[in-house]
C-alpha positions in Angstrom: 158.7 95.2 66.0 157.7 94.9 62.0 154.8 92.2 60.6 157.2 90.1 59.6 159.8 90.6 62.7 156.7 89.3 64.7 155.5 86.8 62.6 159.1 85.4 62.4 159.3 85.5 66.5 155.8 83.5 66.8 156.8 80.7 64.7 160.1 80.2 66.5 157.8 80.6 69.6 155.5 77.9 67.9 158.3 75.5 66.8 160.4 75.3 69.5 158.3 76.1 72.6 154.6 75.7 71.7 154.9 72.6 69.8 156.5 70.5 72.5 153.8 70.8 74.8 151.4 67.9 75.8 148.0 68.3 75.1 148.2 70.9 72.1 146.0 70.2 69.5 146.4 72.7 66.9 148.2 76.7 67.1 147.3 79.7 64.7 148.2 82.9 64.2 146.4 85.2 62.5 145.7 89.2 61.7 142.9 91.3 61.6 141.4 94.0 58.9 142.9 97.0 61.8 146.1 94.9 62.3 145.0 93.3 65.5 146.4 89.6 66.3 145.4 86.6 67.1 146.6 83.5 68.3 144.0 80.1 69.0 145.3 77.3 70.6 143.4 74.1 71.1 144.1 71.5 73.8 143.0 68.3 74.8 142.3 70.1 78.0 142.2 72.7 80.4 145.1 70.8 82.4 146.8 70.8 80.0 146.3 74.5 78.8 147.2 75.4 82.7 150.4 73.4 82.3 151.4 75.4 79.2 150.7 78.3 81.1 152.7 77.5 83.9 156.2 76.3 81.7 155.8 79.5 79.4 156.7 81.7 82.0 160.0 80.4 81.9 160.3 79.3 78.5 162.8 81.8 76.8 161.2 82.0 73.3 158.5 83.3 75.2 160.1 85.9 76.9 161.8 86.5 73.9 158.6 87.5 72.0 156.9 89.5 75.1 160.0 91.2 75.2 159.1 92.9 72.3 155.0 93.1 72.7 153.2 96.0 74.5 152.0 93.5 77.2 149.0 95.5 78.2 147.9 95.2 74.9 147.7 91.2 75.8 144.3 89.6 76.6 143.6 85.7 77.2 140.7 84.0 77.3 138.9 80.4 77.6 136.4 78.9 75.8 134.8 75.7 76.4 133.7 73.4 73.7 129.8 72.5 73.7 129.6 69.6 71.6 
C-alpha cells in the first residue's frame, strides 16, 4: 500500500466512521521518520472508546483498511490523562 493509498483509506475511515462515533474529541494520523504510522484518537471516556472498538469490528470501512495492512504490525495502547 502506498502512502497516498493509506492516507486516502484512512481519510475515508475517519470521515465515514470515526467522526460519527459518540465521545470522539479528536483523531489525527502521523508518520514517523522511519515510515511507521501512528493514529491518535482522544475520547471523552474509556466507555466511548470501548463502544467504538466494538462497532469498528462490523464496520466496512474499518475492514477495508485493515485488509490492506499487515495486522501483525498493529498495536493498540490506551493512556489516561493525568490532569
